[in-house]
C-alpha positions in Angstrom: -6.8 38.0 -13.2 -9.1 39.5 -10.5 -11.8 40.0 -13.1 -11.6 36.4 -14.2 -11.7 35.1 -10.6 -14.6 37.3 -9.7 -16.6 36.4 -12.8 -16.0 32.7 -12.2 -17.0 33.0 -8.6 -20.2 34.9 -9.3 -21.3 32.2 -11.8 -20.4 29.5 -9.3 -22.2 31.1 -6.5 -25.3 31.7 -8.6 -25.5 28.1 -9.7 -24.8 26.7 -6.2 -27.5 29.0 -4.7 -30.1 27.9 -7.3 -29.3 24.3 -6.4 -29.2 24.5 -2.7 -31.4 27.5 -1.5 -34.6 25.6 -2.3 -33.4 22.8 -0.1 -32.9 25.1 2.8 -36.5 26.4 2.5 -38.0 22.9 2.1 -35.9 21.5 5.0 -36.9 24.4 7.3 -40.6 24.3 6.5 -41.2 20.6 6.0 -38.6 18.8 8.2 -38.4 21.6 10.8 -36.0 21.4 13.8 -32.4 22.0 12.8 -32.7 20.8 9.3 -33.0 24.2 7.8 -29.8 25.3 9.5 -28.1 22.1 8.4 -28.9 22.7 4.8 -28.1 26.4 5.3 -24.6 25.3 6.4 -24.3 23.2 3.3 -25.1 26.2 1.2 -22.6 28.3 3.2 -19.8 25.8 3.0 -20.2 25.5 -0.7 -20.0 29.3 -1.1 -17.0 29.4 1.1 -15.3 26.7 -1.0 -15.7 29.1 -3.9 -14.4 32.0 -1.9 -11.2 30.1 -0.9 -10.5 28.2 -4.1 -11.8 30.6 -6.8 -11.3 34.0 -5.3 -8.3 32.9 -3.2 -9.6 34.6 0.0 -8.8 32.7 3.2 -9.2 33.5 6.9 -6.6 33.8 9.6 -8.3 33.6 13.0 -6.8 35.0 16.2 -8.2 34.4 19.7 -10.5 31.5 19.0 -10.0 30.4 22.6 -12.0 33.5 23.6 -15.3 32.1 22.1 -17.5 30.9 24.9 -18.8 27.3 24.9 -22.3 28.5 25.7 -24.5 30.7 23.4 -23.7 34.4 23.6 -24.1 37.6 21.7 -21.4 38.3 19.1 -20.8 41.9 18.1 -18.7 42.2 15.0 -17.2 44.8 12.7 -19.0 44.8 9.3 -17.1 45.5 6.1 -18.4 43.0 3.5 -20.5 40.0 2.8 -17.5 37.7 3.6 -17.7 37.9 7.4 -21.4 37.0 7.3 -20.3 33.5 6.2 -17.0 33.0 7.9 -17.9 34.3 11.3 -20.2 31.3 11.7 -17.1 29.1 11.8 -16.0 30.7 15.0 -18.6 29.1 17.2 -18.0 25.6 18.7 -18.5 22.6 16.4 -22.1 21.6 16.2 -23.5 25.0 17.3 -25.5 27.3 15.0 -25.9 31.0 14.6 -28.7 33.4 13.9 -28.3 37.0 12.7 -30.2 40.1 13.7 -31.0 41.7 10.3 -33.3 44.2 8.7 -36.5 42.6 7.5 -35.9 43.9 3.9 -33.2 41.3 3.4 -35.8 38.5 3.6 -37.2 39.7 0.3 -33.9 39.0 -1.5 -34.4 36.1 -3.9 -33.0 32.7 -2.8 -30.7 34.0 0.0 -33.4 36.1 1.7 -36.0 33.3 1.4 -33.6 30.9 3.0 -32.9 33.4 5.9 -36.6 33.7 6.5 -37.1 30.0 6.6 -34.3 29.6 9.2 -36.1 32.2 11.4 -33.3 34.8 11.6 -34.1 37.7 13.9 -35.6 40.2 11.6 -36.5 43.7 12.7 -38.1 46.9 11.3 -35.4 49.5 11.8 -38.0 52.2 11.6 -39.9 50.9 14.6 -37.5 52.6 17.1 -37.9 51.2 20.7 -40.2 48.5 19.4 -37.4 47.2 17.2 -35.2 46.8 20.3 -38.0 44.9 22.0 -38.3 42.6 19.0 -34.6 41.8 19.3 -34.9 40.9 23.0 -38.0 38.7 22.5 -36.6 36.8 19.6 -33.0 36.9 20.8 -33.9 35.4 24.2 -35.7 32.6 22.5 -32.8 31.8 20.2 -30.3 31.9 23.0 -32.4 29.5 25.1 -32.5 27.2 22.0 -28.7 27.1 21.9 -28.1 29.6 19.1 -25.3 32.2 19.1 -26.7 35.6 18.1 -24.6 37.7 15.8 -25.1 41.5 15.3 -23.2 44.2 13.4 -23.6 47.1 15.8 -22.7 49.7 13.2 -25.8 48.6 11.3 -24.3 48.6 7.9 -21.1 47.8 6.0 -18.4 50.3 6.8 -15.3 50.8 4.6 -11.8 49.9 6.1 -10.5 52.7 8.3 -13.9 54.2 9.0 -16.5 53.7 11.7 -20.1 54.6 12.4 -22.0 55.0 15.6 -22.5 51.7 17.4 -26.2 51.1 17.8 -27.7 49.6 21.0 -29.4 46.5 19.7 -26.8 43.9 20.7 -26.0 45.6 24.0 -29.7 45.9 24.7 -30.3 42.2 24.2 -27.2 41.1 26.2 -28.2 43.3 29.2 -31.8 42.2 29.2 -30.9 38.5 28.9 -27.8 38.6 31.0 -25.3 36.7 28.8 -21.7 37.0 27.6 -20.7 39.3 24.8 -17.8 38.7 22.4 -16.3 41.5 20.2 -14.9 40.6 16.8 -12.7 42.7 14.5 -11.5 41.9 11.0 -10.2 43.5 7.8 -12.4 41.7 5.2 -13.1 45.0 3.4 -9.5 45.1 2.2 -10.1 42.2 -0.1 -13.9 42.2 -0.5 -15.0 45.8 -0.7 -18.6 46.8 -0.1 -20.8 46.3 -3.3 -17.6 45.7 -5.4 -17.6 43.1 -8.1 -13.9 42.7 -8.1 -12.4 40.8 -5.1 -8.7 40.5 -4.3 -7.0 37.2 -3.2 -5.3 37.2 0.1 -5.8 36.5 3.8 -8.4 38.1 6.0 -7.4 38.6 9.7 -10.3 37.9 12.0 -9.7 38.6 15.7 -11.9 37.5 18.6 -11.7 39.6 21.7 -12.2 38.5 25.3 -15.7 37.6 26.3 -17.4 39.6 29.1 -20.6 39.1 31.0 -23.2 41.8 30.4 -25.1 40.9 33.6 -25.5 44.0 35.7 -24.1 46.3 33.0 -26.0 49.1 31.2 -26.3 48.9 27.5 -24.1 52.0 27.2 -21.4 50.2 29.2 -21.6 47.1 27.0 -21.5 49.1 23.8 -18.5 51.2 25.0 -16.6 48.2 26.0 -17.2 46.3 22.8 -16.6 49.4 20.6 -13.3 50.2 22.4 -11.9 46.7 21.9 -13.0 46.4 18.3 -11.7 49.8 17.2 -8.4 49.4 19.1 -8.0 46.0 17.4 -8.8 47.5 14.0 -5.9 49.9 14.5 -3.7 46.9 15.2 -4.7 44.7 12.3 -5.0 47.6 9.8 -2.5 50.2 10.9 -2.1 51.6 7.4 -5.7 52.8 7.5 -5.1 54.9 10.6 -1.6 56.3 9.9 -3.0 59.8 9.3 -5.0 59.7 12.5 -1.9 58.6 14.5 0.2 61.3 12.9 -2.4 64.0 13.7 -2.6 62.8 17.3 1.1 63.4 17.8 
């Protein structure tokens, strides 16, 4: 049954993207303003409809009251493609999000072209310090425009129960701009594994941590605080993934 669901969803997502992705690009380039984001949301909601009704994957959100009403930096665990869509539903109604992403993604047919048209924050990860400066310049502008900025500090999708080094990009932006930071943990990889064709129906727990103001903090302090909350919360929502570690600790 998983194979049938996954095949049907892939076909649905492809057709929906072919129909709507060009509209995102046209709206962003021709109509300008928020139209690209509005059509982008239309594409996203259509894909999420397929995720919930074909794949049978639905979210359970904890801590929604922690999301600030004003634009901020969101630092999230990254396990699958699922959260790149659903995390955008966590911001207040009427608000829009931009992601910090590697520039290579802009070359992906349809989806990448749409991301480029919507002016996501794209960086050259090989540029070192210059890449961080790119994040600050573009991120400050997007925050002033009212966008929430989403980053995956581990830099890539990480399997459930594992973690990678938290990179400084999001913390660097938050400390330079002086805005709030919100940590987010989830277990999407349990149902939607990285680069896996087969998805499993079920409920993804998405937990939003308390926001904190990065003003006056160092980037190391911001990263440590966000990482500590996210990883502690991962132990809580996915205890089976850390049972061996807990046993060894005792």
